[in-house]
Every structure is written in structure tokens, then in C-alpha cells.
Phi, psi and omega in degrees: 000127180283169186299320187298338182255006182257013179071227181213169178238122181270131179236136178247129173251115177267113180266117173281145174309137180069032179293165179274118180294323181293325180291320176296311183289329179292340182267322185279325185295318180297325180290319176301319185288325176298314174300321178300317184294320182287321185093009175205170183266087172288322171266130175235138183222159175237147174253122187235141170236168180307311189254002186081358180281189181289149182256125174271125173273163183292346176271006182084357175276159185237142176244130179282126180282155175259352180196156170267171181298319178291324179300316187278341171293316180298311182294319180297333175294336180264238188247020178243039179292127178297155172272325184221132173251121179240126178263122179252116177226184184211236184287156180053034177294338182287352181268347186273128178218118182225101183298324177299316179294319183295319179294318178300318177298314176296320179290321183297311185296315176302330176286351177106004179279131176293140178234154183201181181212148179241138180061246180266007184301346180296329181299318180293318179293320179296323173298331178277359177078019181265357179251003175304122183072009183251146171284144183202163179230146176213159180306139187304323181296330182265355186292320178299318177295318181295316182291330174289322183276338182227074186287349178276348178275141178263091190266142178228155175268051175268172175288322177198160179223135173240107184248096182057249186248038172233124186247128173218146178215160176282180185275204181064228181263006175305321176304327179303312185289322175299317180285329177292330180290322177295317180294326171293323174300317184284317197237351174099170192294323185295316179294311183294332169297322177289330176291315179305317178294325175294329182276346186067030179255124186279350181190166169272116183294145175301149175303326181265011169304148182293155179273312184271163173302149171306149176307321182297323175279330186286324184258344185071028178257136186251332187292121179298328175297318177295313180301314178300320180294316179301319179292329177291320177300313184293340177269356183221066175272328185280332173230084186300138177282146173286162176303329178292321178298311181300324181293314180297324181286329183268348184071024175245168175269159178306318184296322184287326177297308181303318180295315179298318183288320179304320186282321188267331186248340178080017176198171180290157173298326180295321180291318182294316174306314179298315182294328176296316181291321175296320177296321179296319177304317179300319177300312181292324176293330181271334185247009182214169179249020179296141173303153178305321181294327180285327172302317186296310175303314181301336182249018169087018183261141183285340179207152179296327183293313182292322180296313178300322178298305185293324176300313180293326177291327181277314184262351182066033173199152182281163170302324177293326178290319177304311183292323178294321182290331172297311185299327183287342176269358180287000000 
């Protein structure tokens, strides 16, 4: 069946305050270009906010909504049911809580509407109870807090995940690849290739492509053994490996590891490992409501008192101060 005989696809973008503009535009622009290539509006969209007012992006710009949540619910009860609902959020998503939105997402999903999330929007879907036992993706910076808050969700640091009729993707330009995948499924390879040419994109990145730069590029480290050990450290933050474990896994002696880290990282492997765990703790304190003792355990510390001591030494503030300062900005 060709595109001209398939009707159209209706998409609703719900914009959460402080949403990511790059995630939103990366999702909507491929749809516009697909319509341009077709010569008619196969994709139709609505921009929705809770009250139908302007949506403030994290970069300070505002987008005018075309409908409120109540408007779109009323239309969906008639003959204007959307095919896909996408929640777009950004910074401080963990502080956003809308029972009305959660209820609407659940009702829509039960009625057969596909639901999805851009950037940190997976947090909203998880709060609505839609990601239990589902594969999902979220921005790497929010992944530690998300996984601790929603242990039933199968979260990955992929660019995007499509689990049946649930679509999630990380921020930045990852929505571009998810929407190009959708366009290819809807309209075929020829159309999506023409859209890619307009976007100056040479390909659709695979859903499992990494979000972050490879360690070699991110840290400027060339030694493969050092990189191997850092990958082991990053994969074992809640239950830290001993220097002996790292030595056995890398095929090096403890003394060799110590020497390599001093030369490449300017500090001992133990110190570097501690900094990784403290960095994760800071993300959890800022992005979750986990008690400090649970944050400590999640980051491999044997006691809250020891955690607080080393946290204060490293960041020059206590975990409780970190948490209070976050609450003051809510």
C-alpha cells in the first residue's frame, strides 16, 4: 500500500516545562521533511501543554501550544484519536508530577495508542507505570537516578528503544534517528533516504549505538589496558571491584595498574574509582528522592557516615546540603 492510500498519522507532542528544544526539534523536523517529500501532510501533529499555554524550553525559548491536555482528551474521545503520544522533557524532570498526564497516558495506551518519550521523558512514562518490564532509553546523565527509582524498567544507554508500541529515546539528536526509523516503517526506504539527504544525515544510526563518546575520545587516553580497567570500574559502581579483581581481569599486576594510572590519569586507581562513585552519587542526589543511606549503598559505600565524609571532602559540601540546594530550586 503506497503512502497516498494510507491516510495520515496523527502525533501529539506533550511538552513538559524545561523541555529539551534540541530533542523536540530533532523529532518534529523529520516529519515536516517527510511531508515535503510526499507533497502532502501524511504526518499531522499537535503541541500540547497541561493548560494549553506557552511551553518554556530549558534554553529559555517558548513554544506556543495548539491544545491543552483537556482539549486533546476531548478530541481523542471523538474521531481525532492520535496514533502516537510523545512526552518531551529535559532538565529537572524528576520534579515534574502530573496525575492528569499520567492518567491520560495510561488510558491512551490501554486504548491502543502508541506512547513514547523524548530525552528524559521516559521518567514521566515510568511514573505513569508504563515501563514496568519494558525496554527503554533515557539520556545517560539521568540513567543512574532513573534505574534506582524505577528498578522494574529495563533501561539501556541506547540511542532509542522501541518495545512494541512504546517508543523512548535519549536526548540530543537521538530523536532524529528514532523518527527516521518510524518514517522508514511508514513510508519506505526511498522517502527516508530523501529526508536524510535534506537533513545532511548519511544514515539512520542504529538504536543500540552508544550515547556517549568512546572512552578513548572522552578521556583522551590511548592505553588499551587503562581503558579496559576504567570500563570495568564504570560497570561496577554499586559493588566496587578490588584492585586484585581488576588485576585478574586485565592480566596485569597490581603494581602495573598503579603505575599506569599514575602516568595516564595522574592519580591512583583507587582514587579514580572513588571519584566515579562520587560522581554517580551526585547525580542520584540531584535526580532522585532516595534517602542518603540508599544513595550510599547504590554507590558502593559501606556506611552513610563514611559516604558523607568522603563526599564532603571531594565536593566541599555534604550530601544533605546537596539535596537541600536541589530542593530550594524546585
